N, CA, C, O and the ligand as a Tripos MOL2 file, in Angstrom:
@<TRIPOS>MOLECULE
protein
  257   255    65     0     0
PROTEIN
NO_CHARGES

@<TRIPOS>ATOM
      1 N         -17.2370   -0.4050   -0.8490 N.3       1 MET1
      2 CA        -16.4780    0.5280    0.0690 C.3       1 MET1
      3 C         -16.9110    1.7960   -0.1010 C.2       1 MET1
      4 O         -17.0060    2.2030   -1.2590 O.2       1 MET1
      5 N         -17.2160    2.5650    0.8640 N.am      2 ALA2
      6 CA        -17.5420    3.8920    0.7720 C.3       2 ALA2
      7 C         -16.4330    4.8550    0.3890 C.2       2 ALA2
      8 O         -15.2650    4.5050    0.5570 O.2       2 ALA2
      9 N         -16.7180    6.0190   -0.1030 N.am      3 ALA3
     10 CA        -15.6070    6.9890   -0.2120 C.3       3 ALA3
     11 C         -15.0350    7.4490    1.0440 C.2       3 ALA3
     12 O         -15.6770    7.5980    2.0840 O.2       3 ALA3
     13 N         -13.8120    7.6610    0.8910 N.am      4 CYS4
     14 CA        -13.0180    8.1480    2.0810 C.3       4 CYS4
     15 C         -13.1930    9.7040    2.3640 C.2       4 CYS4
     16 O         -12.9410   10.5320    1.4880 O.2       4 CYS4
     17 N         -13.6000   10.0300    3.5260 N.am      5 PRO5
     18 CA        -13.9150   11.3890    3.7250 C.3       5 PRO5
     19 C         -12.6210   12.0690    4.0950 C.2       5 PRO5
     20 O         -12.6600   13.2950    4.1920 O.2       5 PRO5
     21 N         -11.5650   11.4920    4.3000 N.am      6 THR6
     22 CA        -10.2850   12.0960    4.5940 C.3       6 THR6
     23 C          -9.3710   11.4210    3.6590 C.2       6 THR6
     24 O          -8.6240   10.5610    4.1270 O.2       6 THR6
     25 N          -9.3210   11.7200    2.2630 N.am      7 PRO7
     26 CA         -8.4160   10.8670    1.4420 C.3       7 PRO7
     27 C          -7.0550   11.4070    1.5810 C.2       7 PRO7
     28 O          -6.1540   10.7780    1.0260 O.2       7 PRO7
     29 N          -6.7430   12.5660    2.2930 N.am      8 ASP8
     30 CA         -5.4980   12.9810    2.4390 C.3       8 ASP8
     31 C          -4.6700   12.1130    3.5200 C.2       8 ASP8
     32 O          -3.4390   12.1000    3.5250 O.2       8 ASP8
     33 N          -5.3720   11.4740    4.3270 N.am      9 LYS9
     34 CA         -4.7260   10.7910    5.4290 C.3       9 LYS9
     35 C          -4.2090    9.4920    4.8620 C.2       9 LYS9
     36 O          -4.7260    8.9140    3.9060 O.2       9 LYS9
     37 N          -3.1250    9.0690    5.5400 N.am     10 GLN10
     38 CA         -2.5350    7.8530    5.1950 C.3      10 GLN10
     39 C          -3.5700    6.7230    5.4730 C.2      10 GLN10
     40 O          -4.4890    6.8710    6.2780 O.2      10 GLN10
     41 N          -3.3790    5.6710    4.8090 N.am     11 ARG11
     42 CA         -4.4240    4.5120    5.0010 C.3      11 ARG11
     43 C          -3.5780    3.3240    5.4570 C.2      11 ARG11
     44 O          -2.5200    3.0900    4.8730 O.2      11 ARG11
     45 N          -3.9780    2.5920    6.4330 N.am     12 HIS12
     46 CA         -3.3960    1.3490    7.0050 C.3      12 HIS12
     47 C          -4.4490    0.1830    6.7430 C.2      12 HIS12
     48 O          -5.6650    0.3730    6.6910 O.2      12 HIS12
     49 N          -3.9310   -0.8320    6.6120 N.am     13 ARG13
     50 CA         -4.6570   -2.1240    6.3010 C.3      13 ARG13
     51 C          -5.1970   -2.6650    7.7330 C.2      13 ARG13
     52 O          -6.2720   -3.2620    7.7830 O.2      13 ARG13
     53 N          -4.4840   -2.4550    8.7980 N.am     14 THR14
     54 CA         -5.0000   -3.0230   10.0030 C.3      14 THR14
     55 C          -4.6730   -2.1090   11.1770 C.2      14 THR14
     56 O          -3.9270   -1.1390   11.0410 O.2      14 THR14
     57 N          -5.2730   -2.4520   12.3830 N.am     15 PHE15
     58 CA         -5.2960   -1.5520   13.4510 C.3      15 PHE15
     59 C          -3.8320   -1.5060   13.9680 C.2      15 PHE15
     60 O          -3.3500   -0.5030   14.4950 O.2      15 PHE15
     61 N          -3.1370   -2.7220   13.7670 N.am     16 GLU16
     62 CA         -1.7230   -2.7480   14.3050 C.3      16 GLU16
     63 C          -0.7980   -1.8070   13.4330 C.2      16 GLU16
     64 O           0.0430   -1.0440   13.9070 O.2      16 GLU16
     65 N          -1.0750   -1.9700   12.0960 N.am     17 ALA17
     66 CA         -0.2470   -1.1280   11.1390 C.3      17 ALA17
     67 C          -0.4940    0.3820   11.4880 C.2      17 ALA17
     68 O           0.4180    1.1970   11.3560 O.2      17 ALA17
     69 N          -1.6590    0.7200   11.9050 N.am     18 ALA18
     70 CA         -1.8840    2.0500   12.1890 C.3      18 ALA18
     71 C          -1.1510    2.5100   13.4230 C.2      18 ALA18
     72 O          -0.5850    3.6000   13.5140 O.2      18 ALA18
     73 N          -1.2050    1.6060   14.3520 N.am     19 LEU19
     74 CA         -0.6470    1.8730   15.7040 C.3      19 LEU19
     75 C           0.9090    2.0470   15.4350 C.2      19 LEU19
     76 O           1.4470    3.0790   15.8360 O.2      19 LEU19
     77 N           1.5790    1.1750   14.8390 N.am     20 LYS20
     78 CA          2.8740    1.3060   14.4020 C.3      20 LYS20
     79 C           3.2960    2.5290   13.8080 C.2      20 LYS20
     80 O           4.3220    3.1090   14.1600 O.2      20 LYS20
     81 N           2.5210    2.9400   12.9030 N.am     21 ALA21
     82 CA          2.7420    4.1670   12.2190 C.3      21 ALA21
     83 C           2.7440    5.3880   13.2030 C.2      21 ALA21
     84 O           3.5850    6.2860   13.1950 O.2      21 ALA21
     85 N           1.7890    5.2950   13.9610 N.am     22 ARG22
     86 CA          1.6500    6.3010   14.9500 C.3      22 ARG22
     87 C           2.9470    6.3160   15.9350 C.2      22 ARG22
     88 O           3.5270    7.3760   16.1710 O.2      22 ARG22
     89 N           3.3130    5.2400   16.4220 N.am     23 ASP23
     90 CA          4.3590    5.3300   17.1990 C.3      23 ASP23
     91 C           5.6190    5.6850   16.7060 C.2      23 ASP23
     92 O           6.4940    6.2560   17.3570 O.2      23 ASP23
     93 N           5.7020    5.2620   15.3080 N.am     24 SER24
     94 CA          7.0550    5.7280   14.6770 C.3      24 SER24
     95 C           7.0460    7.3290   14.6190 C.2      24 SER24
     96 O           8.0590    8.0000   14.8190 O.2      24 SER24
     97 N           5.8950    7.8190   14.3490 N.am     25 LEU25
     98 CA          5.6370    9.2250   13.9730 C.3      25 LEU25
     99 C           5.8650   10.0440   15.4300 C.2      25 LEU25
    100 O           6.4550   11.1170   15.5530 O.2      25 LEU25
    101 N           5.3490    9.3910   16.3060 N.am     26 GLU26
    102 CA          5.6550   10.0640   17.7750 C.3      26 GLU26
    103 C           7.2420   10.0470   18.1670 C.2      26 GLU26
    104 O           7.8580   10.9420   18.7440 O.2      26 GLU26
    105 N           7.7000    8.8980   17.7400 N.am     27 GLN27
    106 CA          9.2320    8.7900   18.1580 C.3      27 GLN27
    107 C           9.9770    9.8800   17.3380 C.2      27 GLN27
    108 O          10.7180   10.6990   17.8810 O.2      27 GLN27
    109 N           9.7200    9.8450   15.8900 N.am     28 SER28
    110 CA         10.3700   10.6480   15.1370 C.3      28 SER28
    111 C          10.4080   12.2000   15.5510 C.2      28 SER28
    112 O          11.3370   12.9870   15.3670 O.2      28 SER28
    113 N           9.2380   12.4280   16.1220 N.am     29 ARG29
    114 CA          8.9730   13.9600   16.6660 C.3      29 ARG29
    115 C           9.2120   14.2180   18.1160 C.2      29 ARG29
    116 O           9.3000   15.3270   18.6430 O.2      29 ARG29
    117 N           9.3160   12.9040   18.7690 N.am     30 GLY30
    118 CA          9.8110   13.0920   20.2020 C.3      30 GLY30
    119 C           8.6430   13.6050   20.9870 C.2      30 GLY30
    120 O           8.9100   14.1370   22.0640 O.2      30 GLY30
    121 N           7.2810   13.5240   20.5850 N.am     31 ILE31
    122 CA          6.2340   14.0660   21.2710 C.3      31 ILE31
    123 C           5.0490   12.9770   21.3510 C.2      31 ILE31
    124 O           4.9840   11.9770   20.6370 O.2      31 ILE31
    125 N           4.1730   13.3280   22.2960 N.am     32 ASP32
    126 CA          2.8740   12.5800   22.3470 C.3      32 ASP32
    127 C           1.9580   13.1650   21.5590 C.2      32 ASP32
    128 O           1.5050   14.2460   21.9370 O.2      32 ASP32
    129 N           1.5190   12.6210   20.3830 N.am     33 LEU33
    130 CA          0.6950   13.4280   19.5170 C.3      33 LEU33
    131 C          -0.8030   13.1780   19.9330 C.2      33 LEU33
    132 O          -1.6710   13.8800   19.4140 O.2      33 LEU33
    133 N          -1.1490   12.1880   20.8660 N.am     34 ALA34
    134 CA         -2.3940   11.9570   21.2190 C.3      34 ALA34
    135 C          -3.3620   11.4230   20.2470 C.2      34 ALA34
    136 O          -4.5770   11.5810   20.3650 O.2      34 ALA34
    137 N          -2.8200   10.8170   19.3280 N.am     35 LEU35
    138 CA         -3.5530   10.1810   18.0670 C.3      35 LEU35
    139 C          -4.1100    8.7650   18.5370 C.2      35 LEU35
    140 O          -3.8500    8.1790   19.5880 O.2      35 LEU35
    141 N          -4.8920    8.3840   17.5570 N.am     36 ARG36
    142 CA         -5.3760    7.0960   17.8630 C.3      36 ARG36
    143 C          -5.9910    6.6050   16.5520 C.2      36 ARG36
    144 O          -6.6770    7.3370   15.8390 O.2      36 ARG36
    145 N          -5.6750    5.1570   16.2340 N.am     37 PRO37
    146 CA         -6.1870    4.6800   15.1320 C.3      37 PRO37
    147 C          -7.6430    4.4750   15.2250 C.2      37 PRO37
    148 O          -8.1890    4.1250   16.2720 O.2      37 PRO37
    149 N          -8.3230    4.7170   14.0190 N.am     38 TYR38
    150 CA         -9.6370    4.5520   13.9060 C.3      38 TYR38
    151 C         -10.1980    3.9860   12.5580 C.2      38 TYR38
    152 O          -9.7060    4.3500   11.4890 O.2      38 TYR38
    153 N         -11.0640    3.2380   12.6070 N.am     39 ARG39
    154 CA        -11.6510    2.4540   11.4530 C.3      39 ARG39
    155 C         -12.4870    3.4430   10.6140 C.2      39 ARG39
    156 O         -13.5320    3.9090   11.0670 O.2      39 ARG39
    157 N         -11.9910    3.7840    9.3040 N.am     40 CYS40
    158 CA        -12.8080    4.7420    8.5890 C.3      40 CYS40
    159 C         -13.9310    3.8920    7.8480 C.2      40 CYS40
    160 O         -13.9870    2.6620    7.8620 O.2      40 CYS40
    161 N         -14.6970    4.6320    7.2860 N.am     41 LYS41
    162 CA        -15.8160    3.9870    6.4720 C.3      41 LYS41
    163 C         -15.3470    3.5260    5.1050 C.2      41 LYS41
    164 O         -16.0150    2.7810    4.3880 O.2      41 LYS41
    165 N         -14.1840    4.0050    4.7970 N.am     42 CYS42
    166 CA        -13.6370    3.5250    3.4000 C.3      42 CYS42
    167 C         -12.9830    2.0780    3.6520 C.2      42 CYS42
    168 O         -12.7060    1.3820    2.6750 O.2      42 CYS42
    169 N         -12.7640    1.6760    4.8020 N.am     43 GLY43
    170 CA        -12.4350    0.4070    5.0990 C.3      43 GLY43
    171 C         -10.9870    0.2610    5.5380 C.2      43 GLY43
    172 O         -10.4510   -0.7920    5.8840 O.2      43 GLY43
    173 N         -10.4240    1.4760    5.4770 N.am     44 ALA44
    174 CA         -8.9460    1.4980    6.0240 C.3      44 ALA44
    175 C          -8.9740    2.0930    7.4470 C.2      44 ALA44
    176 O          -9.9880    2.5890    7.9380 O.2      44 ALA44
    177 N          -7.7600    2.0020    8.0840 N.am     45 TRP45
    178 CA         -7.4210    2.5000    9.3160 C.3      45 TRP45
    179 C          -6.6640    3.8680    9.0480 C.2      45 TRP45
    180 O          -5.6890    3.9330    8.2990 O.2      45 TRP45
    181 N          -7.1940    4.9500    9.7240 N.am     46 HIS46
    182 CA         -6.4460    6.0740    9.7960 C.3      46 HIS46
    183 C          -5.9250    6.5450   11.1810 C.2      46 HIS46
    184 O          -6.3010    5.9280   12.1770 O.2      46 HIS46
    185 N          -5.3040    7.3230   11.2700 N.am     47 ILE47
    186 CA         -4.7070    7.8680   12.6340 C.3      47 ILE47
    187 C          -5.3460    9.3450   12.8440 C.2      47 ILE47
    188 O          -5.2470   10.2310   11.9960 O.2      47 ILE47
    189 N          -5.9300    9.4740   13.9260 N.am     48 GLY48
    190 CA         -6.6400   10.8480   14.1220 C.3      48 GLY48
    191 C          -6.8060   11.3000   15.5450 C.2      48 GLY48
    192 O          -6.4410   10.6130   16.4990 O.2      48 GLY48
    193 N          -7.3010   12.3400   15.6390 N.am     49 HIS49
    194 CA         -7.6620   12.7690   17.0460 C.3      49 HIS49
    195 C          -8.8070   12.2420   17.5210 C.2      49 HIS49
    196 O          -9.6700   12.0730   16.6600 O.2      49 HIS49
    197 N          -9.0950   11.9180   18.6570 N.am     50 ARG50
    198 CA        -10.1370   11.1980   19.1720 C.3      50 ARG50
    199 C         -11.4310   12.0790   19.4930 C.2      50 ARG50
    200 O         -12.5320   11.5930   19.7520 O.2      50 ARG50
    201 N         -11.1600   13.3570   19.4410 N.am     51 ASP51
    202 CA        -12.1410   14.0940   19.8710 C.3      51 ASP51
    203 C         -13.1940   14.6070   18.7860 C.2      51 ASP51
    204 O         -14.1430   15.3410   19.0650 O.2      51 ASP51
    205 N         -12.9130   14.1440   17.5690 N.am     52 LYS52
    206 CA        -13.7880   14.5130   16.3760 C.3      52 LYS52
    207 C         -15.1750   13.8340   16.5810 C.2      52 LYS52
    208 O         -15.2410   12.6860   17.0220 O.2      52 LYS52
    209 N         -16.2260   14.5200   16.2720 N.am     53 ARG53
    210 CA        -17.6380   13.9730   16.3940 C.3      53 ARG53
    211 C         -17.9170   13.2540   14.9850 C.2      53 ARG53
    212 O         -17.4980   13.7150   13.9230 O.2      53 ARG53
    213 N         -18.5490   12.2610   15.0750 N.am     54 GLY54
    214 CA        -19.0330   11.5050   14.0060 C.3      54 GLY54
    215 C         -18.0870   10.3730   13.5200 C.2      54 GLY54
    216 O         -18.4330    9.6010   12.6260 O.2      54 GLY54
    217 N         -16.9290   10.3020   14.1150 N.am     55 LEU55
    218 CA        -16.1160    9.1720   13.9470 C.3      55 LEU55
    219 C         -16.2600    8.1230   15.0220 C.2      55 LEU55
    220 O         -16.2860    8.4200   16.2160 O.2      55 LEU55
    221 N         -16.3520    6.8840   14.5650 N.am     56 ARG56
    222 CA        -16.6650    5.9020   15.3660 C.3      56 ARG56
    223 C         -15.2250    5.1420   15.6790 C.2      56 ARG56
    224 O         -14.6800    4.5170   14.7690 O.2      56 ARG56
    225 N         -14.6540    5.2130   16.9360 N.am     57 TYR57
    226 CA        -13.4520    4.6430   17.4230 C.3      57 TYR57
    227 C         -13.6970    3.3580   17.7380 C.2      57 TYR57
    228 O         -14.6630    3.0410   18.4320 O.2      57 TYR57
    229 N         -12.7210    2.3770   17.1840 N.am     58 MET58
    230 CA        -13.0620    1.0350   17.6400 C.3      58 MET58
    231 C         -12.4070    0.8040   19.0240 C.2      58 MET58
    232 O         -11.2310    1.0780   19.2630 O.2      58 MET58
    233 N         -13.2760    0.2760   19.9110 N.am     59 ARG59
    234 CA        -12.7790    0.1400   21.2590 C.3      59 ARG59
    235 C         -12.5760   -1.3970   21.6210 C.2      59 ARG59
    236 O         -11.8430   -1.8410   22.5040 O.2      59 ARG59
    237 N         -13.4570   -2.1720   20.6690 N.am     60 ARG60
    238 CA        -13.2960   -3.4910   20.7820 C.3      60 ARG60
    239 C         -11.9750   -4.1090   20.2720 C.2      60 ARG60
    240 O         -11.4790   -3.6290   19.2530 O.2      60 ARG60
    241 N         -11.4380   -5.0210   20.8310 N.am     61 ARG61
    242 CA        -10.2100   -5.7120   20.2940 C.3      61 ARG61
    243 C         -10.4690   -7.1750   20.1080 C.2      61 ARG61
    244 O          -9.5040   -7.9310   20.0000 O.2      61 ARG61
    245 N         -11.6660   -7.6270   20.0640 N.am     62 THR62
    246 CA        -12.0150   -8.8810   19.8050 C.3      62 THR62
    247 C         -11.7050   -9.4010   18.4120 C.2      62 THR62
    248 O         -11.8320  -10.5990   18.1600 O.2      62 THR62
    249 N         -11.3290   -8.5870   17.5670 N.am     63 ASN63
    250 CA        -11.1800   -8.8690   16.0950 C.3      63 ASN63
    251 C          -9.9190   -9.5660   15.7090 C.2      63 ASN63
    252 O          -9.3360   -9.3160   14.6540 O.2      63 ASN63
    253 N          -9.4840  -10.4960   16.6290 N.am     64 ARG64
    254 CA         -8.3500  -11.2040   16.2240 C.3      64 ARG64
    255 C          -8.3470  -12.7090   16.7360 C.2      64 ARG64
    256 O          -7.4080  -13.4540   16.4550 O.2      64 ARG64
    257 ZN        -10.6730    6.6280    5.0330 Zn       65 ZN65
@<TRIPOS>BOND
     1     1     2 1
     2     2     3 1
     3     3     4 2
     4     3     5 am
     5     5     6 1
     6     6     7 1
     7     7     8 2
     8     7     9 am
     9     9    10 1
    10    10    11 1
    11    11    12 2
    12    11    13 am
    13    13    14 1
    14    14    15 1
    15    15    16 2
    16    15    17 am
    17    17    18 1
    18    18    19 1
    19    19    20 2
    20    19    21 am
    21    21    22 1
    22    22    23 1
    23    23    24 2
    24    23    25 am
    25    25    26 1
    26    26    27 1
    27    27    28 2
    28    27    29 am
    29    29    30 1
    30    30    31 1
    31    31    32 2
    32    31    33 am
    33    33    34 1
    34    34    35 1
    35    35    36 2
    36    35    37 am
    37    37    38 1
    38    38    39 1
    39    39    40 2
    40    39    41 am
    41    41    42 1
    42    42    43 1
    43    43    44 2
    44    43    45 am
    45    45    46 1
    46    46    47 1
    47    47    48 2
    48    47    49 am
    49    49    50 1
    50    50    51 1
    51    51    52 2
    52    51    53 am
    53    53    54 1
    54    54    55 1
    55    55    56 2
    56    55    57 am
    57    57    58 1
    58    58    59 1
    59    59    60 2
    60    59    61 am
    61    61    62 1
    62    62    63 1
    63    63    64 2
    64    63    65 am
    65    65    66 1
    66    66    67 1
    67    67    68 2
    68    67    69 am
    69    69    70 1
    70    70    71 1
    71    71    72 2
    72    71    73 am
    73    73    74 1
    74    74    75 1
    75    75    76 2
    76    75    77 am
    77    77    78 1
    78    78    79 1
    79    79    80 2
    80    79    81 am
    81    81    82 1
    82    82    83 1
    83    83    84 2
    84    83    85 am
    85    85    86 1
    86    86    87 1
    87    87    88 2
    88    87    89 am
    89    89    90 1
    90    90    91 1
    91    91    92 2
    92    91    93 am
    93    93    94 1
    94    94    95 1
    95    95    96 2
    96    95    97 am
    97    97    98 1
    98    98    99 1
    99    99   100 2
   100    99   101 am
   101   101   102 1
   102   102   103 1
   103   103   104 2
   104   103   105 am
   105   105   106 1
   106   106   107 1
   107   107   108 2
   108   107   109 am
   109   109   110 1
   110   110   111 1
   111   111   112 2
   112   111   113 am
   113   113   114 1
   114   114   115 1
   115   115   116 2
   116   115   117 am
   117   117   118 1
   118   118   119 1
   119   119   120 2
   120   119   121 am
   121   121   122 1
   122   122   123 1
   123   123   124 2
   124   123   125 am
   125   125   126 1
   126   126   127 1
   127   127   128 2
   128   127   129 am
   129   129   130 1
   130   130   131 1
   131   131   132 2
   132   131   133 am
   133   133   134 1
   134   134   135 1
   135   135   136 2
   136   135   137 am
   137   137   138 1
   138   138   139 1
   139   139   140 2
   140   139   141 am
   141   141   142 1
   142   142   143 1
   143   143   144 2
   144   143   145 am
   145   145   146 1
   146   146   147 1
   147   147   148 2
   148   147   149 am
   149   149   150 1
   150   150   151 1
   151   151   152 2
   152   151   153 am
   153   153   154 1
   154   154   155 1
   155   155   156 2
   156   155   157 am
   157   157   158 1
   158   158   159 1
   159   159   160 2
   160   159   161 am
   161   161   162 1
   162   162   163 1
   163   163   164 2
   164   163   165 am
   165   165   166 1
   166   166   167 1
   167   167   168 2
   168   167   169 am
   169   169   170 1
   170   170   171 1
   171   171   172 2
   172   171   173 am
   173   173   174 1
   174   174   175 1
   175   175   176 2
   176   175   177 am
   177   177   178 1
   178   178   179 1
   179   179   180 2
   180   179   181 am
   181   181   182 1
   182   182   183 1
   183   183   184 2
   184   183   185 am
   185   185   186 1
   186   186   187 1
   187   187   188 2
   188   187   189 am
   189   189   190 1
   190   190   191 1
   191   191   192 2
   192   191   193 am
   193   193   194 1
   194   194   195 1
   195   195   196 2
   196   195   197 am
   197   197   198 1
   198   198   199 1
   199   199   200 2
   200   199   201 am
   201   201   202 1
   202   202   203 1
   203   203   204 2
   204   203   205 am
   205   205   206 1
   206   206   207 1
   207   207   208 2
   208   207   209 am
   209   209   210 1
   210   210   211 1
   211   211   212 2
   212   211   213 am
   213   213   214 1
   214   214   215 1
   215   215   216 2
   216   215   217 am
   217   217   218 1
   218   218   219 1
   219   219   220 2
   220   219   221 am
   221   221   222 1
   222   222   223 1
   223   223   224 2
   224   223   225 am
   225   225   226 1
   226   226   227 1
   227   227   228 2
   228   227   229 am
   229   229   230 1
   230   230   231 1
   231   231   232 2
   232   231   233 am
   233   233   234 1
   234   234   235 1
   235   235   236 2
   236   235   237 am
   237   237   238 1
   238   238   239 1
   239   239   240 2
   240   239   241 am
   241   241   242 1
   242   242   243 1
   243   243   244 2
   244   243   245 am
   245   245   246 1
   246   246   247 1
   247   247   248 2
   248   247   249 am
   249   249   250 1
   250   250   251 1
   251   251   252 2
   252   251   253 am
   253   253   254 1
   254   254   255 1
   255   255   256 2
@<TRIPOS>SUBSTRUCTURE
     1 MET1         2 RESIDUE 1 A MET
     2 ALA2         6 RESIDUE 1 A ALA
     3 ALA3        10 RESIDUE 1 A ALA
     4 CYS4        14 RESIDUE 1 A CYS
     5 PRO5        18 RESIDUE 1 A PRO
     6 THR6        22 RESIDUE 1 A THR
     7 PRO7        26 RESIDUE 1 A PRO
     8 ASP8        30 RESIDUE 1 A ASP
     9 LYS9        34 RESIDUE 1 A LYS
    10 GLN10       38 RESIDUE 1 A GLN
    11 ARG11       42 RESIDUE 1 A ARG
    12 HIS12       46 RESIDUE 1 A HIS
    13 ARG13       50 RESIDUE 1 A ARG
    14 THR14       54 RESIDUE 1 A THR
    15 PHE15       58 RESIDUE 1 A PHE
    16 GLU16       62 RESIDUE 1 A GLU
    17 ALA17       66 RESIDUE 1 A ALA
    18 ALA18       70 RESIDUE 1 A ALA
    19 LEU19       74 RESIDUE 1 A LEU
    20 LYS20       78 RESIDUE 1 A LYS
    21 ALA21       82 RESIDUE 1 A ALA
    22 ARG22       86 RESIDUE 1 A ARG
    23 ASP23       90 RESIDUE 1 A ASP
    24 SER24       94 RESIDUE 1 A SER
    25 LEU25       98 RESIDUE 1 A LEU
    26 GLU26      102 RESIDUE 1 A GLU
    27 GLN27      106 RESIDUE 1 A GLN
    28 SER28      110 RESIDUE 1 A SER
    29 ARG29      114 RESIDUE 1 A ARG
    30 GLY30      118 RESIDUE 1 A GLY
    31 ILE31      122 RESIDUE 1 A ILE
    32 ASP32      126 RESIDUE 1 A ASP
    33 LEU33      130 RESIDUE 1 A LEU
    34 ALA34      134 RESIDUE 1 A ALA
    35 LEU35      138 RESIDUE 1 A LEU
    36 ARG36      142 RESIDUE 1 A ARG
    37 PRO37      146 RESIDUE 1 A PRO
    38 TYR38      150 RESIDUE 1 A TYR
    39 ARG39      154 RESIDUE 1 A ARG
    40 CYS40      158 RESIDUE 1 A CYS
    41 LYS41      162 RESIDUE 1 A LYS
    42 CYS42      166 RESIDUE 1 A CYS
    43 GLY43      170 RESIDUE 1 A GLY
    44 ALA44      174 RESIDUE 1 A ALA
    45 TRP45      178 RESIDUE 1 A TRP
    46 HIS46      182 RESIDUE 1 A HIS
    47 ILE47      186 RESIDUE 1 A ILE
    48 GLY48      190 RESIDUE 1 A GLY
    49 HIS49      194 RESIDUE 1 A HIS
    50 ARG50      198 RESIDUE 1 A ARG
    51 ASP51      202 RESIDUE 1 A ASP
    52 LYS52      206 RESIDUE 1 A LYS
    53 ARG53      210 RESIDUE 1 A ARG
    54 GLY54      214 RESIDUE 1 A GLY
    55 LEU55      218 RESIDUE 1 A LEU
    56 ARG56      222 RESIDUE 1 A ARG
    57 TYR57      226 RESIDUE 1 A TYR
    58 MET58      230 RESIDUE 1 A MET
    59 ARG59      234 RESIDUE 1 A ARG
    60 ARG60      238 RESIDUE 1 A ARG
    61 ARG61      242 RESIDUE 1 A ARG
    62 THR62      246 RESIDUE 1 A THR
    63 ASN63      250 RESIDUE 1 A ASN
    64 ARG64      254 RESIDUE 1 A ARG
    65 ZN65       257 GROUP 0 **** ****
């Protein structure tokens, strides 16, 4: 596993887990955070903004 470039971020084991965390975060704040789960090179899923360069967001959902 590669070192995580964003170790401060919460890590999730699956896309679904990250999605749930984001949803509950949005609900608790009552706003749309426009965040999106993405696969980090550390092997975990993080939640982040989608406009960052250099991050590859998973668009395929065939992994199930
Ligand atoms: Zn990471």
